[in-house]
ROGU-207440 format. One line per 5 residues: number of its first residue (from 1); their letters; for each residue x, y, z of N, C-alpha, C. Coordinates in steps of 0.02 Angstrom, whole numbers, padded with zeros to 5 digits. Layout:
N
NUM = A = X,Y,Z,X,Y,Z,X,Y,Z | ...
// end
This chain:
314
1 = MTEEQ = 00043,-00065,00003,-00001,00009,-00012,00051,00047,00013 | 00022,00107,-00048,00062,00170,-00038,00047,00203,00003 | 00089,00267,00000,00076,00307,00064,00011,00357,00048 | -00005,00369,-00020,-00068,00396,-00048,-00131,00358,-00022 | -00113,00287,-00031,-00178,00240,-00019,-00191,00253,00058
6 = AKELL = -00133,00244,00086,-00151,00231,00161,-00183,00308,00188 | -00171,00359,00166,-00198,00417,00167,-00277,00414,00160 | -00282,00394,00094,-00352,00395,00082,-00400,00341,00127 | -00363,00289,00143,-00394,00240,00180,-00412,00265,00250 | -00359,00301,00276,-00367,00336,00338,-00430,00392,00342
11 = QKYLN = -00436,00424,00285,-00488,00478,00272,-00553,00441,00281 | -00551,00385,00235,-00629,00349,00231,-00631,00328,00304 | -00589,00290,00335,-00608,00264,00416,-00634,00337,00447 | -00584,00398,00457,-00622,00441,00497,-00682,00465,00474 | -00703,00470,00398,-00771,00487,00384,-00823,00441,00390
16 = KQASP = -00798,00375,00408,-00847,00335,00426,-00883,00308,00351 | -00840,00304,00302,-00853,00283,00251,-00818,00210,00224 | -00778,00188,00271,-00728,00124,00249,-00769,00062,00262 | -00762,00016,00218,-00800,-00056,00232,-00773,-00096,00289 | -00819,-00145,00309,-00787,-00166,00369,-00715,-00211,00362
21 = QEQKK = -00688,-00223,00297,-00613,-00259,00308,-00568,-00192,00303 | -00589,-00125,00272,-00551,-00077,00269,-00535,-00055,00352 | -00599,-00050,00396,-00606,-00038,00468,-00546,-00080,00498 | -00560,-00146,00482,-00524,-00188,00522,-00450,-00178,00499 | -00435,-00167,00450,-00355,-00156,00424,-00327,-00089,00470
26 = VEEWY = -00372,-00043,00461,-00351,00035,00493,-00337,00022,00578 | -00382,-00025,00616,-00374,-00042,00681,-00312,-00089,00693 | -00289,-00141,00644,-00250,-00170,00656,-00176,-00127,00655 | -00174,-00089,00613,-00115,-00045,00589,-00110,00001,00658 | -00170,00036,00684,-00170,00068,00743,-00147,00039,00798
31 = ATLHQ = -00160,-00034,00811,-00137,-00069,00872,-00065,-00088,00866 | -00030,-00090,00803,00037,-00096,00810,00087,-00022,00833 | 00044,00031,00835,00071,00077,00858,00098,00071,00930 | 00057,00041,00963,00086,00029,01038,00122,-00012,01045 | 00146,-00057,01002,00219,-00103,01011,00274,-00066,01011
36 = ENIEL = 00317,-00087,01059,00388,-00067,01053,00428,-00070,00992 | 00467,-00032,00998,00521,-00047,00936,00488,-00038,00867 | 00441,-00028,00863,00419,-00018,00800,00457,00033,00744 | 00468,00020,00693,00522,00067,00655,00472,00097,00595 | 00470,00150,00595,00435,00182,00527,00475,00233,00510
41 = AADRK = 00466,00249,00431,00514,00298,00395,00503,00363,00408 | 00541,00408,00415,00536,00463,00440,00478,00514,00393 | 00470,00496,00337,00415,00531,00289,00350,00497,00316 | 00354,00424,00324,00284,00394,00350,00259,00422,00408 | 00306,00439,00451,00294,00464,00528,00260,00541,00508
46 = AAIGA = 00294,00571,00474,00267,00647,00441,00195,00651,00437 | 00194,00592,00380,00120,00592,00353,00073,00581,00392 | 00071,00520,00433,00034,00499,00488,00016,00553,00533 | 00087,00586,00557,00056,00625,00607,00024,00687,00584 | 00046,00709,00521,00000,00771,00492,-00074,00755,00491
51 = QMLAH = -00091,00698,00463,-00151,00682,00456,-00200,00662,00506 | -00144,00651,00576,-00203,00649,00625,-00195,00717,00673 | -00150,00742,00644,-00154,00817,00695,-00208,00865,00652 | -00214,00852,00581,-00264,00890,00547,-00345,00855,00578 | -00344,00801,00597,-00411,00769,00614,-00413,00790,00683
56 = LQVVM = -00372,00797,00732,-00378,00829,00797,-00401,00903,00795 | -00378,00935,00745,-00386,01015,00734,-00453,01015,00715 | -00483,00970,00670,-00560,00973,00664,-00598,00967,00717 | -00576,00914,00747,-00612,00899,00812,-00634,00942,00865 | -00565,00967,00884,-00571,01020,00918,-00594,01084,00896
61 = CQKPK = -00605,01096,00848,-00645,01155,00821,-00722,01149,00819 | -00735,01077,00810,-00816,01073,00806,-00842,01058,00872 | -00809,01018,00926,-00816,01013,00987,-00854,01066,01028 | -00808,01127,01040,-00833,01176,01070,-00906,01205,01035 | -00905,01205,00970,-00972,01230,00927,-01013,01189,00961
66 = YVKVF = -01007,01128,00960,-01076,01071,00975,-01082,01089,01044 | -01028,01097,01094,-01050,01117,01177,-01076,01168,01172 | -01063,01221,01139,-01097,01295,01156,-01164,01301,01126 | -01170,01253,01071,-01246,01250,01037,-01282,01213,01103 | -01266,01169,01127,-01296,01119,01163,-01313,01159,01231
71 = KLQSF = -01271,01203,01261,-01284,01230,01316,-01331,01298,01297 | -01329,01322,01237,-01374,01382,01223,-01441,01355,01209 | -01448,01293,01177,-01509,01256,01168,-01532,01243,01244 | -01498,01225,01288,-01525,01197,01368,-01530,01261,01398 | -01507,01325,01388,-01517,01381,01421,-01591,01406,01395
76 = IRIAA = -01597,01401,01335,-01658,01436,01298,-01722,01383,01332 | -01711,01312,01334,-01763,01286,01350,-01784,01299,01437 | -01725,01304,01467,-01745,01314,01530,-01764,01389,01561 | -01740,01432,01516,-01773,01503,01515,-01842,01506,01497 | -01866,01467,01443,-01925,01467,01421,-01975,01427,01467
81 = TVLII = -01950,01377,01512,-01980,01339,01559,-02003,01398,01611 | -01949,01426,01639,-01951,01482,01698,-01993,01529,01680 | -01993,01556,01606,-02035,01609,01607,-02115,01578,01602 | -02128,01536,01569,-02186,01503,01587,-02209,01492,01642 | -02179,01466,01687,-02198,01454,01757,-02210,01513,01787
86 = ITLGI = -02164,01581,01788,-02172,01638,01809,-02252,01667,01789 | -02255,01663,01725,-02314,01680,01688,-02369,01660,01730 | -02371,01572,01723,-02423,01552,01761,-02439,01571,01823 | -02377,01592,01870,-02381,01592,01935,-02420,01657,01941 | -02403,01720,01907,-02432,01774,01907,-02497,01790,01887
91 = SIWKL = -02519,01736,01843,-02592,01738,01814,-02631,01698,01872 | -02600,01644,01901,-02642,01620,01951,-02649,01659,02022 | -02592,01695,02040,-02599,01757,02080,-02655,01809,02084 | -02645,01817,02020,-02700,01873,02000,-02768,01852,02013 | -02787,01775,01991,-02860,01763,01987,-02867,01747,02063
96 = ITPVK = -02832,01717,02108,-02846,01701,02193,-02844,01772,02233 | -02810,01819,02198,-02801,01874,02243,-02860,01923,02234 | -02888,01946,02283,-02945,01988,02264,-02910,02057,02255 | -02955,02101,02206,-02936,02159,02186,-02940,02210,02264 | -02893,02252,02269,-02900,02292,02324,-02922,02364,02304
101 = LENQV = -02968,02399,02331,-02989,02460,02309,-02935,02507,02335 | -02914,02556,02304,-02876,02590,02326,-02910,02652,02375 | -02853,02674,02413,-02885,02739,02462,-02952,02701,02501 | -02938,02632,02527,-03003,02592,02554,-03005,02631,02626 | -03070,02623,02658,-03075,02644,02724,-03109,02594,02753
106 = TVVTG = -03090,02570,02815,-03121,02527,02853,-03146,02551,02917 | -03208,02544,02937,-03246,02564,03001,-03258,02515,03043 | -03250,02502,03099,-03262,02440,03152,-03299,02492,03199 | -03365,02468,03226,-03392,02483,03291,-03394,02433,03343 | -03397,02453,03410,-03392,02405,03457,-03437,02392,03478
111 = STERK = -03448,02340,03535,-03504,02303,03555,-03552,02351,03573 | -03559,02401,03589,-03618,02458,03598,-03628,02523,03561 | -03581,02511,03520,-03568,02565,03483,-03615,02580,03421 | -03627,02627,03392,-03659,02649,03324,-03628,02696,03288 | -03628,02693,03213,-03585,02751,03180,-03630,02760,03118
116 = HITLS = -03630,02831,03101,-03658,02847,03030,-03609,02872,03003 | -03610,02856,02936,-03550,02873,02887,-03591,02893,02821 | -03563,02946,02808,-03578,02981,02738,-03528,02967,02678 | -03544,02936,02632,-03510,02911,02577,-03499,02963,02519 | -03446,02953,02479,-03432,03015,02435,-03480,03029,02378
121 = DGSVV = -03540,02982,02375,-03595,02998,02325,-03653,03019,02368 | -03648,03035,02430,-03696,03055,02477,-03748,03021,02507 | -03731,02953,02485,-03774,02890,02523,-03741,02888,02609 | -03792,02867,02637,-03785,02863,02716,-03776,02795,02723 | -03739,02781,02775,-03731,02704,02811,-03729,02710,02887
126 = SLGPS = -03781,02678,02921,-03790,02676,02983,-03758,02601,03015 | -03720,02604,03041,-03674,02545,03068,-03708,02523,03149 | -03727,02465,03148,-03737,02435,03216,-03676,02412,03253 | -03702,02388,03319,-03642,02364,03358,-03603,02311,03324 | -03541,02299,03334,-03492,02246,03325,-03509,02241,03245
131 = AKLCY = -03491,02291,03196,-03504,02298,03127,-03434,02311,03103 | -03419,02281,03042,-03364,02309,03005,-03383,02331,02920 | -03367,02395,02904,-03386,02401,02828,-03328,02424,02808 | -03318,02428,02733,-03252,02435,02702,-03282,02474,02636 | -03250,02532,02623,-03278,02570,02573,-03223,02609,02543
136 = PKAFA = -03216,02630,02476,-03168,02683,02451,-03186,02754,02474 | -03140,02790,02477,-03143,02856,02491,-03198,02889,02435 | -03166,02865,02362,-03199,02888,02310,-03226,02835,02266 | -03280,02839,02237,-03316,02792,02198,-03286,02791,02131 | -03291,02734,02091,-03264,02734,02018,-03328,02778,01985
141 = SNNRQ = -03309,02799,01914,-03349,02821,01874,-03416,02797,01847 | -03413,02722,01852,-03464,02682,01827,-03501,02626,01867 | -03479,02622,01938,-03500,02596,01991,-03492,02620,02065 | -03520,02583,02113,-03518,02608,02180,-03505,02543,02219 | -03479,02503,02240,-03450,02455,02272,-03438,02470,02352
146 = IALKE = -03458,02435,02392,-03422,02438,02460,-03443,02347,02497 | -03404,02344,02555,-03412,02284,02574,-03429,02278,02654 | -03492,02249,02673,-03495,02244,02742,-03485,02180,02765 | -03433,02181,02805,-03380,02120,02815,-03413,02073,02869 | -03437,02128,02936,-03485,02090,02981,-03534,02135,03007
151 = GEAFF = -03596,02115,03041,-03637,02151,03074,-03692,02170,03039 | -03727,02227,03069,-03803,02252,03029,-03780,02328,03025 | -03814,02334,02962,-03809,02409,02937,-03871,02424,02903 | -03898,02495,02900,-03937,02528,02867,-03927,02570,02819 | -03948,02568,02755,-03915,02600,02692,-03970,02648,02665
156 = DIAHQ = -03954,02710,02658,-03997,02758,02613,-03942,02788,02577 | -03966,02748,02506,-03914,02769,02445,-03936,02817,02405 | -03903,02865,02374,-03907,02919,02336,-03925,02888,02264 | -03978,02904,02238,-03999,02882,02165,-03953,02915,02122 | -03944,02864,02079,-03889,02873,02029,-03893,02821,01971
161 = EKRPF = -03930,02834,01927,-03954,02785,01892,-03895,02740,01835 | -03835,02793,01825,-03796,02766,01786,-03724,02744,01831 | -03742,02727,01893,-03700,02699,01939,-03724,02666,01990 | -03734,02597,01971,-03788,02555,02021,-03739,02549,02087 | -03774,02537,02144,-03729,02531,02203,-03736,02452,02216
166 = TVHTA = -03688,02446,02233,-03683,02346,02272,-03647,02343,02324 | -03675,02316,02366,-03652,02300,02441,-03621,02220,02441 | -03572,02215,02458,-03556,02138,02456,-03540,02113,02536 | -03557,02048,02539,-03561,02025,02615,-03509,01972,02612 | -03479,01961,02665,-03429,01896,02671,-03450,01835,02659
171 = SGVDI = -03507,01822,02646,-03530,01755,02624,-03559,01755,02551 | -03533,01799,02514,-03542,01806,02452,-03615,01815,02425 | -03646,01837,02473,-03714,01874,02438,-03713,01944,02421 | -03735,01969,02377,-03733,02040,02360,-03797,02068,02356 | -03780,02134,02370,-03861,02179,02353,-03857,02227,02319
176 = RVLGT = -03885,02241,02259,-03874,02286,02200,-03935,02331,02206 | -03933,02401,02206,-03983,02448,02197,-03948,02498,02159 | -04001,02548,02147,-04001,02603,02110,-04004,02664,02149 | -04048,02663,02184,-04067,02717,02246,-04127,02691,02286 | -04101,02682,02338,-04153,02667,02386,-04128,02658,02464
181 = SFKVK = -04165,02633,02512,-04152,02610,02580,-04167,02552,02596 | -04110,02507,02636,-04135,02447,02642,-04091,02424,02698 | -04097,02380,02726,-04055,02355,02793,-04037,02280,02786 | -03961,02278,02800,-03932,02210,02807,-03906,02175,02853 | -03917,02122,02876,-03903,02085,02950,-03854,02025,02906
186 = SYQAS = -03792,02026,02931,-03731,01973,02902,-03693,01965,02939 | -03692,01921,02997,-03638,01901,03045,-03619,01839,03027 | -03544,01838,03017,-03520,01766,03000,-03526,01711,03053 | -03555,01720,03113,-03565,01668,03149,-03630,01641,03143 | -03680,01681,03116,-03745,01654,03098,-03756,01622,03035
191 = KHIEV = -03797,01580,03020,-03810,01534,02963,-03859,01582,02908 | -03879,01623,02923,-03930,01662,02881,-03896,01736,02881 | -03922,01759,02823,-03914,01844,02796,-03990,01860,02788 | -03994,01917,02818,-04059,01956,02817,-04044,02027,02773 | -04093,02031,02732,-04096,02100,02685,-04177,02124,02691
196 = AVITG = -04176,02185,02715,-04264,02212,02729,-04254,02269,02679 | -04294,02289,02631,-04302,02349,02597,-04361,02389,02646 | -04339,02450,02642,-04386,02501,02676,-04402,02545,02609 | -04381,02563,02573,-04401,02601,02517,-04360,02567,02454 | -04401,02581,02393,-04364,02559,02334,-04357,02492,02311
201 = KVAVS = -04320,02471,02282,-04304,02401,02265,-04240,02374,02252 | -04228,02320,02271,-04162,02288,02266,-04150,02227,02239 | -04101,02203,02206,-04103,02132,02188,-04039,02095,02235 | -04047,02041,02256,-04011,02001,02298,-03967,01933,02260 | -03922,01934,02267,-03890,01872,02217,-03843,01849,02251
206 = NKKVN = -03814,01786,02239,-03742,01760,02252,-03709,01752,02191 | -03642,01709,02196,-03616,01694,02139,-03652,01653,02081 | -03693,01625,02113,-03734,01573,02050,-03799,01601,02022 | -03846,01627,02067,-03893,01643,02042,-03937,01699,02075 | -03984,01730,02048,-04019,01782,02075,-04070,01759,02125
211 = LGTLI = -04059,01780,02169,-04104,01757,02249,-04167,01780,02243 | -04172,01835,02223,-04242,01879,02228,-04225,01943,02217 | -04287,01989,02188,-04293,02056,02189,-04334,02074,02242 | -04316,02129,02287,-04367,02141,02331,-04394,02216,02328 | -04443,02231,02347,-04476,02305,02334,-04486,02320,02421
216 = KDEFL = -04529,02390,02414,-04537,02408,02489,-04573,02374,02541 | -04545,02355,02607,-04575,02325,02646,-04580,02244,02633 | -04525,02221,02586,-04518,02159,02588,-04439,02137,02617 | -04431,02089,02635,-04373,02064,02662,-04349,01987,02647 | -04291,01964,02639,-04259,01908,02604,-04218,01868,02673
221 = IYDKT = -04226,01812,02678,-04185,01776,02720,-04148,01721,02681 | -04087,01717,02682,-04038,01682,02646,-04001,01624,02696 | -04006,01561,02687,-03981,01507,02723,-03921,01498,02681 | -03868,01509,02726,-03796,01504,02692,-03775,01426,02693 | -03810,01378,02736,-03787,01314,02725,-03827,01278,02667
226 = AGRAA = -03891,01294,02663,-03938,01259,02623,-03921,01293,02545 | -03907,01359,02551,-03907,01398,02487,-03982,01417,02468 | -04012,01419,02507,-04088,01437,02492,-04110,01521,02518 | -04151,01536,02490,-04179,01609,02502,-04253,01600,02507 | -04281,01632,02559,-04355,01648,02578,-04370,01715,02565
231 = IGKSK = -04416,01750,02532,-04440,01824,02538,-04525,01818,02576 | -04523,01870,02615,-04599,01899,02665,-04592,01959,02644 | -04666,01984,02687,-04670,02035,02697,-04648,02074,02765 | -04625,02131,02775,-04596,02150,02839,-04651,02165,02882 | -04645,02145,02941,-04708,02157,03007,-04674,02240,03023
236 = AVAYI = -04616,02235,03042,-04595,02303,03065,-04595,02363,03024 | -04612,02415,03019,-04622,02468,02976,-04566,02525,02988 | -04511,02532,02943,-04468,02584,02966,-04479,02642,02902 | -04470,02703,02931,-04473,02757,02881,-04404,02798,02870 | -04402,02828,02825,-04333,02878,02817,-04364,02940,02782
241 = ELAFD = -04314,03001,02800,-04334,03079,02776,-04314,03070,02709 | -04358,03108,02677,-04346,03130,02612,-04338,03205,02597 | -04278,03235,02595,-04271,03298,02593,-04239,03321,02533 | -04270,03376,02494,-04254,03403,02448,-04246,03492,02453 | -04189,03508,02425,-04167,03582,02439,-04144,03608,02379
246 = GASLE = -04191,03638,02345,-04184,03650,02285,-04178,03609,02224 | -04207,03552,02236,-04200,03499,02190,-04251,03515,02129 | -04239,03495,02062,-04280,03496,02009,-04341,03457,02016 | -04400,03459,01990,-04448,03419,01994,-04429,03351,01962 | -04393,03352,01901,-04366,03276,01895,-04330,03250,01945
251 = QVINK = -04288,03273,01986,-04252,03237,02034,-04291,03219,02097 | -04356,03258,02110,-04397,03236,02153,-04436,03179,02137 | -04464,03181,02064,-04502,03116,02047,-04465,03051,02035 | -04391,03067,02019,-04354,02998,02014,-04325,02972,02091 | -04324,03019,02136,-04327,02980,02204,-04394,02965,02231
256 = LQYVY = -04456,02981,02221,-04510,02947,02231,-04524,02892,02203 | -04493,02893,02143,-04511,02814,02101,-04477,02761,02131 | -04415,02775,02158,-04384,02729,02194,-04397,02712,02273 | -04422,02772,02296,-04439,02758,02368,-04516,02707,02371 | -04559,02723,02326,-04613,02703,02328,-04634,02640,02277
261 = SIKIS = -04575,02632,02230,-04585,02590,02184,-04640,02601,02135 | -04644,02668,02113,-04701,02685,02062,-04680,02710,01997 | -04729,02737,01959,-04707,02778,01901,-04736,02829,01895 | -04708,02876,01883,-04729,02944,01873,-04708,02986,01816 | -04749,03014,01772,-04734,03048,01711,-04770,03119,01706
266 = MSDSA = -04727,03159,01665,-04760,03223,01670,-04784,03243,01597 | -04825,03278,01581,-04865,03287,01521,-04824,03339,01484 | -04779,03377,01518,-04747,03435,01479,-04663,03434,01506 | -04628,03407,01471,-04546,03403,01477,-04527,03474,01516 | -04559,03530,01519,-04546,03585,01530,-04544,03583,01604
271 = LSKLK = -04578,03544,01632,-04602,03542,01702,-04552,03506,01743 | -04499,03481,01698,-04449,03438,01749,-04407,03487,01776 | -04414,03545,01754,-04350,03594,01780,-04368,03640,01836 | -04435,03639,01863,-04461,03677,01916,-04425,03655,01967 | -04413,03699,02018,-04379,03687,02079,-04412,03668,02153
276 = STAVF = -04395,03622,02176,-04437,03620,02250,-04390,03605,02311 | -04408,03631,02363,-04374,03628,02438,-04419,03617,02487 | -04421,03539,02504,-04463,03520,02568,-04447,03468,02593 | -04469,03452,02660,-04448,03389,02684,-04507,03341,02692 | -04506,03272,02669,-04554,03224,02677,-04528,03170,02726
281 = SSRQS = -04572,03122,02742,-04562,03056,02772,-04595,03001,02733 | -04563,02955,02729,-04594,02898,02688,-04650,02861,02720 | -04669,02900,02780,-04730,02885,02823,-04777,02894,02783 | -04770,02961,02749,-04828,02983,02703,-04839,02944,02639 | -04897,02951,02605,-04912,02906,02552,-04894,02961,02491
286 = PEEIL = -04878,02917,02421,-04857,02961,02385,-04894,03003,02354 | -04959,02989,02363,-05009,03042,02334,-05012,03099,02391 | -05008,03088,02446,-04993,03143,02486,-04939,03203,02474 | -04867,03175,02453,-04820,03207,02442,-04834,03237,02372 | -04860,03207,02319,-04874,03234,02244,-04926,03289,02260
291 = DIICS = -04967,03282,02311,-05025,03338,02314,-04998,03402,02344 | -04935,03415,02385,-04907,03449,02412,-04848,03488,02347 | -04818,03446,02331,-04775,03462,02272,-04816,03495,02227 | -04869,03471,02195,-04897,03510,02142,-04937,03572,02163 | -04962,03571,02232,-04988,03644,02252,-04941,03699,02242
296 = LHHLK = -04868,03672,02274,-04817,03738,02256,-04806,03757,02196 | -04819,03716,02138,-04811,03751,02065,-04872,03749,02036 | -04938,03745,02059,-04997,03755,02038,-04998,03713,01975 | -05000,03648,01999,-04996,03584,01957,-05055,03547,01977 | -05060,03490,01939,-05113,03438,01958,-05071,03370,01935
301 = FNGSK = -05118,03318,01983,-05105,03249,01962,-05154,03196,01957 | -05149,03153,01923,-05200,03090,01931,-05165,03015,01929 | -05197,02977,01988,-05168,02910,01980,-05214,02853,01974 | -05169,02806,01954,-05216,02742,01937,-05238,02712,02005 | -05290,02672,01976,-05316,02628,02027,-05283,02591,02077
306 = NHKTF = -05224,02580,02042,-05187,02514,02092,-05137,02563,02136 | -05136,02634,02120,-05095,02687,02161,-05026,02677,02143 | -05008,02643,02076,-04939,02636,02058,-04908,02665,01999 | -04955,02706,01958,-04951,02744,01900,-04981,02827,01919 | -04941,02875,01900,-04954,02950,01908,-04943,02984,01855
311 = IIYR = -04978,03040,01849,-04948,03079,01791,-04975,03148,01815 | -04920,03203,01796,-04919,03263,01832,-04944,03319,01769 | -04980,03367,01760,-04983,03415,01709,-05025,03484,01741 | -05026,03520,01703,-05034,03585,01720,-05125,03581,01729
// end
């Protein structure tokens, strides 16, 4: 075998292109390199050395690239996994962490203490003993939400049709209103939640269904254990003050509609701008209040037989 043939065979072996017989010949030759006193011509040694050095240089150049690529790919995979875990963790944290209202105020009453709180929209909350209420210093532009964490409270809510008012309880029962007055009794130690409407209308619900819509003098008792609600008529009658200080006739009508759950219309839209200053009580009938208001402006009114619909005219 000539030197050129030996080089070609060694190259085929290194490129894994040699036949089984050729592989055996190279391996037998390699084994003889470890024998002692082997004599090789100087030019043969130089050729073999140069060939093996070239192969070694190729391997040395390729290996770092392979390791570098492997490490980079591994790093990318690990970084992607960590990023996914962090993203999922943040998403889960946002889902299980309740949204906190900015500038939230918490009011707690003692065992014999009562407090009256005026909210930013003009609504008034009267807290009974051992109660806890959380509310924001300023309500959002599209809704009003507070939380009765514990105890009993009476709510006199300012009417704002475009900003519904919602009271959340610790048991997951929510009371939603537009403008009315009602009482909520929600103690964590009790198996029941009570909602009683004094004036207007409220909707009571939990996370699953609407439990009922209450009007004036109706109450709802919700069994937290059974998840059921019962509605009845209030025996004890409570009254609130209806005060108007320079209010337009439209504002007066809106208040009366929610307090008494009635419908009042005007024959002429120009009447809506008439101003009224007076103080009434929900003890009075809507007919009595309308009679006084109309007398102030030299107006008249008619009511339906069921006392639920009225019209004001000149």
